[in-house]
MOPAC internal coordinates of N, CA, C and O (Angstrom, degrees):
PM7 1SCF
backbone

  N    0.0000 0     0.00 0     0.00 0    0    0    0
  C    1.4389 1     0.00 0     0.00 0    1    0    0
  C    1.5094 1   109.67 1     0.00 0    2    1    0
  O    1.2310 1   118.26 1   -49.10 1    3    2    1
  N    1.2850 1   120.93 1   130.90 1    3    2    1
  C    1.4777 1   122.20 1  -178.90 1    5    3    2
  C    1.5567 1   109.16 1  -129.62 1    6    5    3
  O    1.2310 1   122.77 1   -25.85 1    7    6    5
  N    1.3090 1   112.29 1   154.15 1    7    6    5
  C    1.4731 1   118.62 1   178.14 1    9    7    6
  C    1.5071 1   108.88 1  -163.12 1   10    9    7
  O    1.2310 1   120.86 1   -20.90 1   11   10    9
  N    1.2896 1   115.97 1   159.10 1   11   10    9
  C    1.4760 1   123.82 1   178.58 1   13   11   10
  C    1.5286 1   109.46 1  -121.80 1   14   13   11
  O    1.2310 1   122.49 1   -67.97 1   15   14   13
  N    1.3422 1   112.84 1   112.03 1   15   14   13
  C    1.4717 1   116.33 1   177.69 1   17   15   14
  C    1.5401 1   112.06 1   -61.21 1   18   17   15
  O    1.2310 1   120.87 1   144.97 1   19   18   17
  N    1.3190 1   115.94 1   -35.03 1   19   18   17
  C    1.4468 1   119.01 1   178.82 1   21   19   18
  C    1.5092 1   110.45 1   -62.80 1   22   21   19
  O    1.2310 1   119.20 1   131.52 1   23   22   21
  N    1.3489 1   119.14 1   -48.48 1   23   22   21
  C    1.4280 1   121.24 1   178.39 1   25   23   22
  C    1.5242 1   113.11 1   -61.54 1   26   25   23
  O    1.2310 1   121.06 1   143.91 1   27   26   25
  N    1.3308 1   115.57 1   -36.09 1   27   26   25
  C    1.4706 1   118.46 1   178.94 1   29   27   26
  C    1.5181 1   108.86 1   -69.41 1   30   29   27
  O    1.2310 1   119.41 1   137.62 1   31   30   29
  N    1.3117 1   118.74 1   -42.38 1   31   30   29
  C    1.4740 1   121.13 1   179.92 1   33   31   30
  C    1.5485 1   110.37 1   -61.56 1   34   33   31
  O    1.2310 1   122.00 1   144.99 1   35   34   33
  N    1.3116 1   113.78 1   -35.01 1   35   34   33
  C    1.4718 1   116.01 1   178.72 1   37   35   34
  C    1.5197 1   112.92 1   -82.46 1   38   37   35
  O    1.2310 1   121.18 1  -178.49 1   39   38   37
  N    1.3196 1   115.34 1     1.51 1   39   38   37
  C    1.4922 1   120.65 1   176.10 1   41   39   38
  C    1.5038 1   115.11 1    73.76 1   42   41   39
  O    1.2310 1   120.96 1  -159.44 1   43   42   41
  N    1.3025 1   115.77 1    20.56 1   43   42   41
  C    1.4836 1   120.12 1  -176.23 1   45   43   42
  C    1.5135 1   110.09 1   -85.75 1   46   45   43
  O    1.2310 1   119.64 1   -41.89 1   47   46   45
  N    1.3347 1   118.29 1   138.11 1   47   46   45
  C    1.4173 1   126.10 1  -176.62 1   49   47   46
  C    1.4887 1   110.90 1  -101.13 1   50   49   47
  O    1.2310 1   120.28 1  -146.12 1   51   50   49
  N    1.3838 1   117.08 1    33.88 1   51   50   49
  C    1.4472 1   119.16 1  -179.31 1   53   51   50
  C    1.5352 1   107.05 1   -77.00 1   54   53   51
  O    1.2310 1   122.49 1     2.48 1   55   54   53
  N    1.3753 1   112.84 1  -177.52 1   55   54   53
  C    1.4555 1   121.20 1  -175.91 1   57   55   54
  C    1.5400 1   113.22 1   -49.76 1   58   57   55
  O    1.2310 1   119.91 1   140.59 1   59   58   57
  N    1.3372 1   117.77 1   -39.41 1   59   58   57
  C    1.4530 1   122.15 1  -178.02 1   61   59   58
  C    1.5297 1   112.71 1  -111.63 1   62   61   59
  O    1.2310 1   120.21 1  -159.38 1   63   62   61
  N    1.3290 1   117.21 1    20.62 1   63   62   61
  C    1.4323 1   123.48 1  -177.85 1   65   63   62
  C    1.5022 1   116.71 1   -83.80 1   66   65   63
  O    1.2310 1   120.87 1    39.06 1   67   66   65
  N    1.3435 1   115.95 1  -140.94 1   67   66   65
  C    1.4446 1   122.99 1  -174.72 1   69   67   66
  C    1.5006 1   114.72 1   -49.83 1   70   69   67
  O    1.2310 1   119.65 1   126.56 1   71   70   69
  N    1.3246 1   118.27 1   -53.44 1   71   70   69
  C    1.4790 1   123.60 1  -173.97 1   73   71   70
  C    1.5424 1   109.66 1   -63.41 1   74   73   71
  O    1.2310 1   119.99 1   141.66 1   75   74   73
  N    1.3189 1   117.63 1   -38.34 1   75   74   73
  C    1.4769 1   119.67 1   179.72 1   77   75   74
  C    1.5257 1   110.37 1   -67.58 1   78   77   75
  O    1.2310 1   119.88 1   140.48 1   79   78   77
  N    1.3123 1   117.83 1   -39.52 1   79   78   77
  C    1.4592 1   119.88 1   179.62 1   81   79   78
  C    1.5165 1   110.56 1   -68.22 1   82   81   79
  O    1.2310 1   119.94 1   140.21 1   83   82   81
  N    1.3336 1   117.72 1   -39.79 1   83   82   81
  C    1.4638 1   121.63 1   175.61 1   85   83   82
  C    1.5453 1   112.85 1   -60.18 1   86   85   83
  O    1.2310 1   121.32 1   138.86 1   87   86   85
  N    1.3387 1   115.07 1   -41.14 1   87   86   85
  C    1.4422 1   121.09 1   175.95 1   89   87   86
  C    1.5596 1   111.09 1   -60.58 1   90   89   87
  O    1.2310 1   122.87 1   136.11 1   91   90   89
  N    1.3542 1   112.10 1   -43.89 1   91   90   89
  C    1.4704 1   116.58 1   179.25 1   93   91   90
  C    1.5088 1   112.73 1   -63.67 1   94   93   91
  O    1.2310 1   120.17 1   137.60 1   95   94   93
  N    1.3132 1   117.27 1   -42.40 1   95   94   93
  C    1.4675 1   122.07 1   176.93 1   97   95   94
  C    1.5247 1   111.42 1   -61.75 1   98   97   95
  O    1.2310 1   119.40 1   137.24 1   99   98   97
  N    1.3462 1   118.75 1   -42.76 1   99   98   97
  C    1.4394 1   122.82 1   177.97 1  101   99   98
  C    1.5143 1   110.50 1   -59.94 1  102  101   99
  O    1.2310 1   120.86 1   136.41 1  103  102  101
  N    1.3485 1   115.96 1   -43.59 1  103  102  101
  C    1.4550 1   119.07 1  -178.81 1  105  103  102
  C    1.5517 1   111.72 1   -67.75 1  106  105  103
  O    1.2310 1   121.33 1   145.09 1  107  106  105
  N    1.2844 1   115.06 1   -34.91 1  107  106  105
  C    1.5074 1   118.00 1   177.26 1  109  107  106
  C    1.5346 1   111.76 1   -68.04 1  110  109  107
  O    1.2310 1   121.23 1   146.41 1  111  110  109
  N    1.3427 1   115.25 1   -33.59 1  111  110  109
  C    1.5068 1   117.68 1   179.54 1  113  111  110
  C    1.5140 1   111.40 1   -70.75 1  114  113  111
  O    1.2310 1   119.98 1   156.60 1  115  114  113
  N    1.3222 1   117.65 1   -23.40 1  115  114  113
  C    1.4736 1   121.61 1  -179.84 1  117  115  114
  C    1.5321 1   111.70 1   -85.86 1  118  117  115
  O    1.2310 1   120.55 1   171.57 1  119  118  117
  N    1.3183 1   116.56 1    -8.43 1  119  118  117
  C    1.4886 1   118.86 1  -179.57 1  121  119  118
  C    1.5318 1   110.71 1   -67.63 1  122  121  119
  O    1.2310 1   120.25 1   -41.86 1  123  122  121
  N    1.3398 1   117.13 1   138.14 1  123  122  121
  C    1.4809 1   117.16 1  -179.03 1  125  123  122
  C    1.5709 1   108.47 1   -71.43 1  126  125  123
  O    1.2310 1   121.99 1   -32.66 1  127  126  125
  N    1.3297 1   113.80 1   147.34 1  127  126  125
  C    1.4324 1   117.62 1   177.58 1  129  127  126
  C    1.5334 1   108.98 1   -74.16 1  130  129  127
  O    1.2310 1   119.24 1   -41.06 1  131  130  129
  N    1.3151 1   119.05 1   138.94 1  131  130  129
  C    1.4757 1   119.72 1   177.68 1  133  131  130
  C    1.5008 1   112.33 1   -67.52 1  134  133  131
  O    1.2310 1   120.81 1   -28.61 1  135  134  133
  N    1.2900 1   116.06 1   151.39 1  135  134  133
  C    1.4853 1   121.57 1   175.63 1  137  135  134
  C    1.5377 1   108.14 1   -69.41 1  138  137  135
  O    1.2310 1   121.05 1   -46.71 1  139  138  137
  N    1.3345 1   115.60 1   133.29 1  139  138  137
  C    1.4553 1   119.72 1   179.55 1  141  139  138
  C    1.5495 1   105.25 1  -118.59 1  142  141  139
  O    1.2310 1   121.04 1   -45.04 1  143  142  141
  N    1.2867 1   115.62 1   134.96 1  143  142  141
  C    1.4716 1   123.19 1   177.54 1  145  143  142
  C    1.5420 1   108.89 1   -86.69 1  146  145  143
  O    1.2310 1   121.80 1   -84.01 1  147  146  145
  N    1.3514 1   114.17 1    95.99 1  147  146  145
  C    1.4580 1   118.68 1   179.45 1  149  147  146
  C    1.4678 1   113.27 1  -100.35 1  150  149  147
  O    1.2310 1   119.50 1   172.68 1  151  150  149
  N    1.3233 1   118.55 1    -7.32 1  151  150  149
  C    1.4633 1   122.79 1  -174.34 1  153  151  150
  C    1.5126 1   112.73 1   -87.92 1  154  153  151
  O    1.2310 1   118.33 1   151.99 1  155  154  153
  N    1.2661 1   120.78 1   -28.01 1  155  154  153
  C    1.4624 1   122.08 1  -175.70 1  157  155  154
  C    1.5510 1   109.49 1   -86.65 1  158  157  155
  O    1.2310 1   120.40 1   -16.78 1  159  158  157
  N    1.3422 1   116.84 1   163.22 1  159  158  157
  C    1.4636 1   118.42 1  -179.28 1  161  159  158
  C    1.5191 1   113.67 1   -57.32 1  162  161  159
  O    1.2310 1   122.07 1   -23.47 1  163  162  161
  N    1.3199 1   113.65 1   156.53 1  163  162  161
  C    1.4512 1   123.53 1  -178.98 1  165  163  162
  C    1.5112 1   111.61 1   -58.53 1  166  165  163
  O    1.2310 1   120.42 1   -51.70 1  167  166  165
  N    1.3509 1   116.80 1   128.30 1  167  166  165
  C    1.4745 1   120.99 1   177.25 1  169  167  166
  C    1.5495 1   104.20 1  -141.95 1  170  169  167
  O    1.2310 1   122.53 1   -52.17 1  171  170  169
  N    1.3352 1   112.76 1   127.83 1  171  170  169
  C    1.4619 1   121.50 1  -178.71 1  173  171  170
  C    1.4910 1   108.52 1  -123.55 1  174  173  171
  O    1.2310 1   120.03 1   -54.89 1  175  174  173
  N    1.3536 1   117.55 1   125.11 1  175  174  173
  C    1.4728 1   121.12 1   174.46 1  177  175  174
  C    1.5532 1   105.40 1   -86.04 1  178  177  175
  O    1.2310 1   120.86 1   -69.49 1  179  178  177
  N    1.2984 1   115.97 1   110.51 1  179  178  177
  C    1.4401 1   121.67 1  -173.96 1  181  179  178
  C    1.5183 1   109.44 1   -82.29 1  182  181  179
  O    1.2310 1   120.43 1   -50.78 1  183  182  181
  N    1.3702 1   116.78 1   129.22 1  183  182  181
  C    1.4227 1   121.07 1   177.38 1  185  183  182
  C    1.5166 1   111.65 1  -118.37 1  186  185  183
  O    1.2310 1   120.34 1   175.96 1  187  186  185
  N    1.3667 1   116.96 1    -4.04 1  187  186  185
  C    1.4336 1   117.78 1   178.70 1  189  187  186
  C    1.5390 1   109.26 1  -161.30 1  190  189  187
  O    1.2310 1   121.04 1   -21.03 1  191  190  189
  N    1.3347 1   115.61 1   158.97 1  191  190  189
  C    1.4633 1   122.30 1  -176.90 1  193  191  190
  C    1.5615 1   107.38 1  -145.81 1  194  193  191
  O    1.2310 1   120.71 1   -49.76 1  195  194  193
  N    1.3171 1   116.26 1   130.24 1  195  194  193
  C    1.4609 1   119.21 1  -175.41 1  197  195  194
  C    1.5135 1   106.97 1  -137.70 1  198  197  195
  O    1.2310 1   121.05 1   -40.33 1  199  198  197
  N    1.3783 1   115.60 1   139.67 1  199  198  197
  C    1.4413 1   120.98 1   173.51 1  201  199  198
  C    1.5657 1   105.87 1   -97.51 1  202  201  199
  O    1.2310 1   121.55 1   -47.79 1  203  202  201
  N    1.3077 1   114.65 1   132.21 1  203  202  201
  C    1.5008 1   119.75 1   178.78 1  205  203  202
  C    1.4871 1   107.05 1  -118.00 1  206  205  203
  O    1.2310 1   120.35 1   -68.23 1  207  206  205
  N    1.3275 1   116.94 1   111.77 1  207  206  205
  C    1.4806 1   121.63 1  -174.56 1  209  207  206
  C    1.5243 1   108.71 1   -57.11 1  210  209  207
  O    1.2310 1   120.79 1   -51.42 1  211  210  209
  N    1.3582 1   116.09 1   128.58 1  211  210  209
  C    1.4558 1   124.81 1   177.24 1  213  211  210
  C    1.5707 1   111.71 1    85.56 1  214  213  211
  O    1.2310 1   120.27 1   168.67 1  215  214  213
  N    1.2995 1   117.09 1   -11.33 1  215  214  213
  C    1.4747 1   119.08 1  -178.75 1  217  215  214
  C    1.5170 1   114.15 1  -112.29 1  218  217  215
  O    1.2310 1   121.13 1   134.62 1  219  218  217
  N    1.3073 1   115.44 1   -45.38 1  219  218  217
  C    1.4413 1   121.32 1  -178.02 1  221  219  218
  C    1.4974 1   112.60 1   133.50 1  222  221  219
  O    1.2310 1   121.41 1    26.99 1  223  222  221
  N    1.3357 1   114.90 1  -153.01 1  223  222  221
  C    1.4408 1   123.04 1  -175.08 1  225  223  222
  C    1.5529 1   107.84 1  -109.81 1  226  225  223
  O    1.2310 1   121.69 1   -45.50 1  227  226  225
  N    1.3366 1   114.36 1   134.50 1  227  226  225
  C    1.4633 1   119.97 1   179.25 1  229  227  226
  C    1.5194 1   106.01 1  -115.60 1  230  229  227
  O    1.2310 1   119.80 1   -52.16 1  231  230  229
  N    1.3675 1   117.99 1   127.84 1  231  230  229
  C    1.4732 1   123.59 1   171.01 1  233  231  230
  C    1.4968 1   106.20 1  -101.16 1  234  233  231
  O    1.2310 1   118.86 1   -42.37 1  235  234  233
  N    1.3036 1   119.78 1   137.63 1  235  234  233
  C    1.4574 1   123.37 1   177.47 1  237  235  234
  C    1.4923 1   110.44 1  -115.66 1  238  237  235
  O    1.2310 1   120.87 1   -28.37 1  239  238  237
  N    1.3198 1   115.95 1   151.63 1  239  238  237
  C    1.4823 1   120.23 1   177.18 1  241  239  238
  C    1.4867 1   110.82 1   164.69 1  242  241  239
  O    1.2310 1   121.26 1    10.45 1  243  242  241
  N    1.3046 1   115.20 1  -169.55 1  243  242  241
  C    1.4120 1   122.98 1   179.58 1  245  243  242
  C    1.5229 1   109.98 1  -108.01 1  246  245  243
  O    1.2310 1   121.61 1   -47.94 1  247  246  245
  N    1.3577 1   114.53 1   132.06 1  247  246  245
  C    1.4938 1   118.64 1  -179.64 1  249  247  246
  C    1.5327 1   106.30 1   -73.64 1  250  249  247
  O    1.2310 1   120.10 1   -59.50 1  251  250  249
  N    1.3212 1   117.42 1   120.50 1  251  250  249
  C    1.4808 1   123.66 1   179.22 1  253  251  250
  C    1.5564 1   110.22 1   -78.24 1  254  253  251
  O    1.2310 1   121.78 1   137.36 1  255  254  253
  N    1.3349 1   114.19 1   -42.64 1  255  254  253
  C    1.4885 1   117.01 1  -178.60 1  257  255  254
  C    1.4655 1   107.91 1  -153.47 1  258  257  255
  O    1.2310 1   120.56 1   -20.90 1  259  258  257
  N    1.3365 1   116.53 1   159.10 1  259  258  257
  C    1.4463 1   124.55 1   173.75 1  261  259  258
  C    1.5069 1   112.94 1    79.69 1  262  261  259
  O    1.2310 1   121.82 1    17.09 1  263  262  261
  N    1.3368 1   114.12 1  -162.91 1  263  262  261
  C    1.4759 1   123.40 1  -177.76 1  265  263  262
  C    1.5285 1   108.00 1  -138.38 1  266  265  263
  O    1.2310 1   121.40 1   -23.11 1  267  266  265
  N    1.3454 1   114.93 1   156.89 1  267  266  265
  C    1.4751 1   122.84 1   175.02 1  269  267  266
  C    1.4941 1   111.53 1  -141.97 1  270  269  267
  O    1.2310 1   120.38 1   -34.75 1  271  270  269
  N    1.2814 1   116.88 1   145.25 1  271  270  269
  C    1.4739 1   119.94 1   177.08 1  273  271  270
  C    1.5415 1   107.18 1  -147.33 1  274  273  271
  O    1.2310 1   120.20 1   -18.27 1  275  274  273
  N    1.3153 1   117.23 1   161.73 1  275  274  273
  C    1.4744 1   121.07 1   178.15 1  277  275  274
  C    1.5225 1   110.33 1   -56.31 1  278  277  275
  O    1.2310 1   119.75 1   -42.89 1  279  278  277
  N    1.2846 1   118.09 1   137.11 1  279  278  277
  C    1.4489 1   122.11 1  -177.66 1  281  279  278
  C    1.5540 1   114.30 1    99.57 1  282  281  279
  O    1.2310 1   121.48 1   162.04 1  283  282  281
  N    1.3365 1   114.77 1   -17.96 1  283  282  281
  C    1.4985 1   119.41 1   178.55 1  285  283  282
  C    1.5306 1   107.39 1   -68.96 1  286  285  283
  O    1.2310 1   123.17 1   -36.86 1  287  286  285
  N    1.3433 1   111.52 1   143.14 1  287  286  285
  C    1.5170 1   120.00 1   169.01 1  289  287  286
  C    1.5317 1   108.43 1   -90.19 1  290  289  287
  O    1.2310 1   120.59 1   -47.65 1  291  290  289
  N    1.3106 1   116.48 1   132.35 1  291  290  289
  C    1.4023 1   120.94 1  -179.66 1  293  291  290
  C    1.5493 1   110.91 1  -132.00 1  294  293  291
  O    1.2310 1   119.12 1   -14.36 1  295  294  293
  N    1.2656 1   119.28 1   165.64 1  295  294  293
  C    1.4551 1   125.91 1   175.41 1  297  295  294
  C    1.5224 1   110.15 1  -116.91 1  298  297  295
  O    1.2310 1   120.75 1   -42.54 1  299  298  297
  N    1.3334 1   116.18 1   137.46 1  299  298  297
  C    1.4312 1   122.37 1   172.43 1  301  299  298
  C    1.4869 1   107.28 1   -98.61 1  302  301  299
  O    1.2310 1   120.86 1   -44.43 1  303  302  301
  N    1.3453 1   115.97 1   135.57 1  303  302  301
  C    1.4865 1   120.34 1  -177.79 1  305  303  302
  C    1.5322 1   109.46 1  -136.92 1  306  305  303
  O    1.2310 1   122.16 1   -24.15 1  307  306  305
  N    1.3103 1   113.48 1   155.85 1  307  306  305
  C    1.4805 1   116.60 1   174.19 1  309  307  306
  C    1.5540 1   112.38 1    91.97 1  310  309  307
  O    1.2310 1   122.65 1    13.04 1  311  310  309
  N    1.2800 1   112.52 1  -166.96 1  311  310  309
  C    1.4977 1   118.82 1  -178.63 1  313  311  310
  C    1.5322 1   110.06 1    55.25 1  314  313  311
  O    1.2310 1   120.76 1    48.74 1  315  314  313
  N    1.3676 1   116.15 1  -131.26 1  315  314  313
  C    1.4460 1   120.28 1  -175.79 1  317  315  314
  C    1.5200 1   111.23 1   -88.66 1  318  317  315
  O    1.2310 1   119.84 1  -178.01 1  319  318  317
  N    1.3298 1   117.91 1     1.99 1  319  318  317
  C    1.5166 1   119.52 1   179.78 1  321  319  318
  C    1.4495 1   110.68 1   -77.13 1  322  321  319
  O    1.2310 1   120.57 1   -48.69 1  323  322  321
  N    1.4092 1   116.52 1   131.31 1  323  322  321
  C    1.4548 1   120.33 1   176.39 1  325  323  322
  C    1.4632 1   109.29 1   -88.68 1  326  325  323
  O    1.2310 1   119.69 1   154.43 1  327  326  325
  N    1.3787 1   118.20 1   -25.57 1  327  326  325
  C    1.4636 1   124.69 1   179.19 1  329  327  326
  C    1.5302 1   107.02 1  -131.54 1  330  329  327
  O    1.2310 1   118.79 1   -27.16 1  331  330  329
  N    1.3077 1   119.90 1   152.84 1  331  330  329
  C    1.4836 1   121.89 1   177.22 1  333  331  330
  C    1.5329 1   109.74 1   -59.51 1  334  333  331
  O    1.2310 1   119.69 1   -37.36 1  335  334  333
  N    1.3207 1   118.19 1   142.64 1  335  334  333
  C    1.4689 1   125.64 1   178.28 1  337  335  334
  C    1.5262 1   108.74 1  -108.25 1  338  337  335
  O    1.2310 1   122.24 1   -59.58 1  339  338  337
  N    1.3555 1   113.31 1   120.42 1  339  338  337
  C    1.4844 1   119.66 1  -178.42 1  341  339  338
  C    1.5391 1   110.15 1   -82.67 1  342  341  339
  O    1.2310 1   118.93 1   -43.90 1  343  342  341
  N    1.2488 1   119.65 1   136.10 1  343  342  341
  C    1.4850 1   125.27 1   176.87 1  345  343  342
  C    1.4980 1   110.64 1  -151.33 1  346  345  343
  O    1.2310 1   120.60 1    -1.47 1  347  346  345
  N    1.2774 1   116.46 1   178.53 1  347  346  345
  C    1.4885 1   123.15 1  -179.67 1  349  347  346
  C    1.4974 1   110.41 1  -126.03 1  350  349  347
  O    1.2310 1   120.83 1   -44.41 1  351  350  349
  N    1.3262 1   116.01 1   135.59 1  351  350  349
  C    1.4477 1   122.53 1   176.01 1  353  351  350
  C    1.5102 1   108.46 1   -73.99 1  354  353  351
  O    1.2310 1   119.79 1   -53.14 1  355  354  353
  N    1.3842 1   118.01 1   126.86 1  355  354  353
  C    1.4496 1   122.19 1   178.19 1  357  355  354
  C    1.5304 1   111.75 1  -110.20 1  358  357  355
  O    1.2310 1   119.81 1   173.18 1  359  358  357
  N    1.3304 1   117.96 1    -6.82 1  359  358  357
  C    1.4507 1   120.95 1   176.91 1  361  359  358
  C    1.5173 1   112.42 1  -172.38 1  362  361  359
  O    1.2310 1   121.61 1   -30.92 1  363  362  361
  N    1.3262 1   114.53 1   149.08 1  363  362  361
  C    1.5006 1   121.89 1   177.86 1  365  363  362
  C    1.4708 1   105.73 1  -129.91 1  366  365  363
  O    1.2310 1   119.15 1   -52.91 1  367  366  365
  N    1.3382 1   119.22 1   127.09 1  367  366  365
  C    1.4266 1   125.20 1   179.49 1  369  367  366
  C    1.5041 1   112.87 1  -133.45 1  370  369  367
  O    1.2310 1   120.82 1   -23.52 1  371  370  369
  N    1.3077 1   116.03 1   156.48 1  371  370  369
  C    1.4531 1   121.30 1   167.83 1  373  371  370
  C    1.4980 1   108.32 1  -143.35 1  374  373  371
  O    1.2310 1   120.66 1   -50.52 1  375  374  373
  N    1.3070 1   116.34 1   129.48 1  375  374  373
  C    1.4417 1   123.96 1  -179.28 1  377  375  374
  C    1.5588 1   110.51 1    48.21 1  378  377  375
  O    1.2310 1   119.73 1  -131.53 1  379  378  377
  N    1.3190 1   118.11 1    48.47 1  379  378  377
  C    1.4339 1   127.42 1   176.10 1  381  379  378
  C    1.5630 1   112.14 1    64.15 1  382  381  379
  O    1.2310 1   120.86 1  -153.80 1  383  382  381
  N    1.2821 1   115.96 1    26.20 1  383  382  381
  C    1.5095 1   122.39 1   178.60 1  385  383  382
  C    1.4968 1   107.17 1  -121.45 1  386  385  383
  O    1.2310 1   120.00 1   -54.28 1  387  386  385
  N    1.3269 1   117.61 1   125.72 1  387  386  385
  C    1.4835 1   120.08 1   178.85 1  389  387  386
  C    1.5309 1   109.71 1   -70.81 1  390  389  387
  O    1.2310 1   121.33 1   -38.06 1  391  390  389
  N    1.3352 1   115.06 1   141.94 1  391  390  389
  C    1.4855 1   117.67 1   178.93 1  393  391  390
  C    1.5791 1   107.39 1  -120.41 1  394  393  391
  O    1.2310 1   122.70 1   -30.21 1  395  394  393
  N    1.3549 1   112.42 1   149.79 1  395  394  393
  C    1.4916 1   117.83 1   172.54 1  397  395  394
  C    1.4900 1   108.88 1   -67.60 1  398  397  395
  O    1.2310 1   119.78 1   144.20 1  399  398  397
  N    1.3311 1   118.02 1   -35.80 1  399  398  397
  C    1.4296 1   122.98 1   178.53 1  401  399  398
  C    1.5369 1   110.37 1  -159.02 1  402  401  399
  O    1.2310 1   121.38 1   -22.61 1  403  402  401
  N    1.3293 1   114.96 1   157.39 1  403  402  401
  C    1.4540 1   121.71 1   172.27 1  405  403  402
  C    1.5104 1   108.89 1  -113.63 1  406  405  403
  O    1.2310 1   120.89 1   -33.31 1  407  406  405
  N    1.3538 1   115.90 1   146.69 1  407  406  405
  C    1.4315 1   120.58 1  -176.97 1  409  407  406
  C    1.5311 1   110.43 1  -128.48 1  410  409  407
  O    1.2310 1   121.25 1   -12.21 1  411  410  409
  N    1.2782 1   115.22 1   167.79 1  411  410  409
  C    1.4743 1   121.54 1  -178.42 1  413  411  410
  C    1.5403 1   108.52 1   -52.14 1  414  413  411
  O    1.2310 1   121.11 1   -47.96 1  415  414  413
  N    1.3477 1   115.48 1   132.04 1  415  414  413
  C    1.4501 1   121.76 1   179.56 1  417  415  414
  C    1.5413 1   112.15 1    98.73 1  418  417  415
  O    1.2310 1   119.77 1   162.52 1  419  418  417
  N    1.3532 1   118.05 1   -17.48 1  419  418  417
  C    1.4571 1   121.11 1   179.38 1  421  419  418
  C    1.5042 1   110.01 1   -76.95 1  422  421  419
  O    1.2310 1   120.68 1   -35.05 1  423  422  421
  N    1.3113 1   116.31 1   144.95 1  423  422  421
  C    1.4479 1   123.60 1   173.66 1  425  423  422
  C    1.5675 1   103.39 1  -101.25 1  426  425  423
  O    1.2310 1   120.81 1   -64.15 1  427  426  425
  N    1.3621 1   116.06 1   115.85 1  427  426  425
  C    1.4589 1   118.38 1  -169.52 1  429  427  426
  C    1.5411 1   111.32 1  -135.34 1  430  429  427
  O    1.2310 1   122.25 1   -10.61 1  431  430  429
  N    1.3196 1   113.30 1   169.39 1  431  430  429
  C    1.4169 1   122.58 1   166.66 1  433  431  430
  C    1.5520 1   105.63 1  -118.28 1  434  433  431
  O    1.2310 1   121.48 1   -51.08 1  435  434  433
  N    1.3249 1   114.77 1   128.92 1  435  434  433
  C    1.4979 1   119.41 1  -179.68 1  437  435  434
  C    1.5085 1   109.98 1  -114.66 1  438  437  435
  O    1.2310 1   120.57 1   -61.60 1  439  438  437
  N    1.2939 1   116.52 1   118.40 1  439  438  437
  C    1.5009 1   124.42 1  -179.50 1  441  439  438
  C    1.5415 1   106.34 1   -81.12 1  442  441  439
  O    1.2310 1   120.79 1   -53.11 1  443  442  441
  N    1.3023 1   116.09 1   126.89 1  443  442  441
  C    1.4863 1   120.94 1  -176.61 1  445  443  442
  C    1.5337 1   111.27 1  -118.09 1  446  445  443
  O    1.2310 1   121.63 1   -43.40 1  447  446  445
  N    1.3150 1   114.49 1   136.60 1  447  446  445
  C    1.4640 1   121.95 1  -178.58 1  449  447  446
  C    1.5294 1   110.14 1   -78.29 1  450  449  447
  O    1.2310 1   121.03 1   -48.07 1  451  450  449
  N    1.3550 1   115.64 1   131.93 1  451  450  449
  C    1.4724 1   121.04 1   168.75 1  453  451  450
  C    1.5022 1   117.49 1    68.90 1  454  453  451
  O    1.2310 1   121.29 1  -159.07 1  455  454  453
  N    1.3481 1   115.15 1    20.93 1  455  454  453
  C    1.4689 1   118.17 1  -178.40 1  457  455  454
  C    1.5513 1   108.19 1  -110.64 1  458  457  455
  O    1.2310 1   121.30 1   -46.39 1  459  458  457
  N    1.3343 1   115.12 1   133.61 1  459  458  457
  C    1.4644 1   118.09 1   179.79 1  461  459  458
  C    1.5045 1   110.97 1  -115.35 1  462  461  459
  O    1.2310 1   120.10 1   180.00 1  463  462  461

């Protein structure tokens, strides 16, 4: 299935215009939702780390399992750490929008207290 968002935005009814994009959206709505592991402890595959002056350190990645919210205590493991490092989540965001919580499958930034 093919469609052109540009042609659809321009209101063109060409081969890949409005009707093709509508068909694509209908097909996407029929797709089954993937199973998300919300019952096991929080696990985030970290793909980035940023220091924000005055706020702290943000780790970014996709939540593999579980949930996380501000106030949760978490452990950092791996990398150069020889033992797990305990810290507290002070914020959870996605695409510059604050979240009450992040869940398995979400791509998030997690602000951590006292981590350099």
